[in-house]
N, C-alpha and C positions, 0 to 999 in steps of 0.2 A: 518243473518237468519229472518226469516218472523212472526210478533207478531201476533198472534192469539186473539181472546176473546170472550169467549160462556158466558150463562148466565148458573148458577148451575143447574136450572130447564131444560134445554137442554134438548133430549131422551141420545144425544151422547155425555155430558159433561165429563160423568165418564173415558168413553172410548178414549175423545180426550187429556186428560190429562194424562193418562195412557200411550198411545204412546207416548208422549212428554216427560215423565219423563222414559219410557223403553230407549229413545234417548238416555239419558241422558243431556236433556236439565232440565232447569227450570220452574216451573210453582209457578203462585199465586192463591192461593184456600181461599173457606171462613173458619174461625172457630166458636167456640162460642162468641169467643171474640176481633179477630184482625183479618183479611188477614195475613196470613203464607206464608212464601216464600219455595215452597216443592222444593226436591228431591230425588231422591231414597238414603234412610240413610245408604244402606250397598253399595255403588257405593262412590270409598274413589273419584273419578272426579269428577261426581257430588257434590259430598259435598261440596269439596275445590273451586267449580264455584259458591257454595254460596256466602262463603265469599268475593270472588271478586265483585259477584254483592254487596252485603252491604257494602262493606268497612270496614269489622269487623275484629278486630285482632283476629289469631287464637288462641288466649289461652281462649277463650268465645264459649263451650261446645255448641250443636244447640239440642234441643230437639225436639222429635221422636213423631212422630202418627201415633195409631196402630188402627185398630177398635175397641179391644175388649180389656180386660185384660189376655185372652188366647193367645191373637195376641201377648201379650208384649213377650210372651217367646223367642219370635225371637229374640229379643234385650239384653232383662234382666230376671235376673231372681228373680220370682214374690217372695215374701216374704209372709209369714201369715199377717204383720199389711196391707201390700199392699191391698190382698184380702179382710180387712177389710173394709179399705179406701174403695174400690170399690164400694163396697158392699152400700155404702151411699154418695159417690159422683161422680159416674162415671157411665155416659156419664156427664162432666161436667167441669167447670172452674175450675179443679184442675190438677196440674203436679207432678206426682210420680216421684220423683229420686231413681230409685233400682240398684241395681249389676249389671255393662253392662257384657254382652258375648262377648267372642271372636271374633263373627264374627262381630260385631261394629267396624267399623274404627276409628281407634284413632285421624282423625281429628273430628269423631262427639261427642268424652268425652272428645276434649283438652287429650289425652292421661293421662284422671282418671280410676279410679276404678269404675264408675257411670256414670247413663245414664237417661236421665229426659223425663220420658212416658207421652204422650196425649192422651184420647179418647173425644175428644170434642162432644157438644152436639150441633153437627149441621150434618143434613143430609147427607150434601154430603163430608165433611170431611171423615168421617167414611163410605161410600161407596168407595169412593176412596182407602182407606187403604185396606177393605176388597176385592178389585177387584187387587191391586198391591199389595201392600205389606206394610210395614213399608216405612214415606217418616218424612224427615224431617218438622218442622213447627215452623223457629225462625219466628219474624213477619219482614211482606214484608215492608223494608221499609232502606234505608241507613243508614248506623250504628250513632249515637246521633242524629239521625233526628225523626220528633214525627211518630211512628208507625200508618198502615194505616186502616181508618177508613171503608174507600170506594173503590172501584177496581178504581175511579177516582186518589186516592191519590197514591195507590200504581203504577200505569202507570206513575204520575207525578215524583214519585223518579228513580222506576228501569227502565223505558221503555224498548230498545229493549235488555237490560240484561235478558229480560223474554221470551220464546217462549211462555207461551199459561195464558190467566189472566182467572179469573173465578170467575163472578161477583155473588152476590148473595146478594144486595143492601147493604144498611148502618150498619154497623154492631155495639154492644154494644162498642166497645173501652177499654175494661180493662182486663188490662193482667191476664192472669190464676193466680191462690195461688201459689208456688212453695213449696212440703215438703219433707222434708228426711223420705224417706219408709223402710230404709235397716235395720233397726232396731228394737227395741223391741216398741218406740214410736215415736211417729211423732214430728220431729222438724222442724218446718214452715221456710224457705229460703229466701222467698220472697211470702208479704201479698200481693193479688192480688183481686180479683172479690169476692172469700171467706174470711171470715171476720176468722183475726186466732184463734178469739176465738170458733170461732164453730168445733176445734179441739184438745180441750181441752176432756183430759178422755181419749183418743185414744192410 
């Protein structure tokens, strides 16, 4: 497989990433926190390729990138709490864990009832999600190795396992904060770029 690299600012970058994902290939794309490993979130075979590329255990679910909370309806049931959180925090470095729709492959949810949804504050990531649809956005690294803050770090770890690398320069490097938004109040699952204390009162 030929490996390509483009700049996020290139006029055809979104189109080329869309072609790669449509073909069932993997792409590394920028988010507002780290570089993410992208595959069609509704294509089981493509998602299995993510696990192989990352050498990641299959019992760990994959987060999914969408363009906005309305697009999250393709993969999740959007709760009233999620809407309140979105008004304040999205787009941004918060991952919402929501009840998954039946259309989401078990490999994405680790056969669980929920799916983790991201709306990153990164123009390329949201443009790709709007153009292509939901895609995985797990960190672009080999399991247990440092997540990639630069495209060179991603290439060094994943090499030709990925068809397309989209370079948007160095990224902040702190993972998103993951919150359970399935119920009536927030439960912080993983503290990251947004402090857990920020969610007091939700």
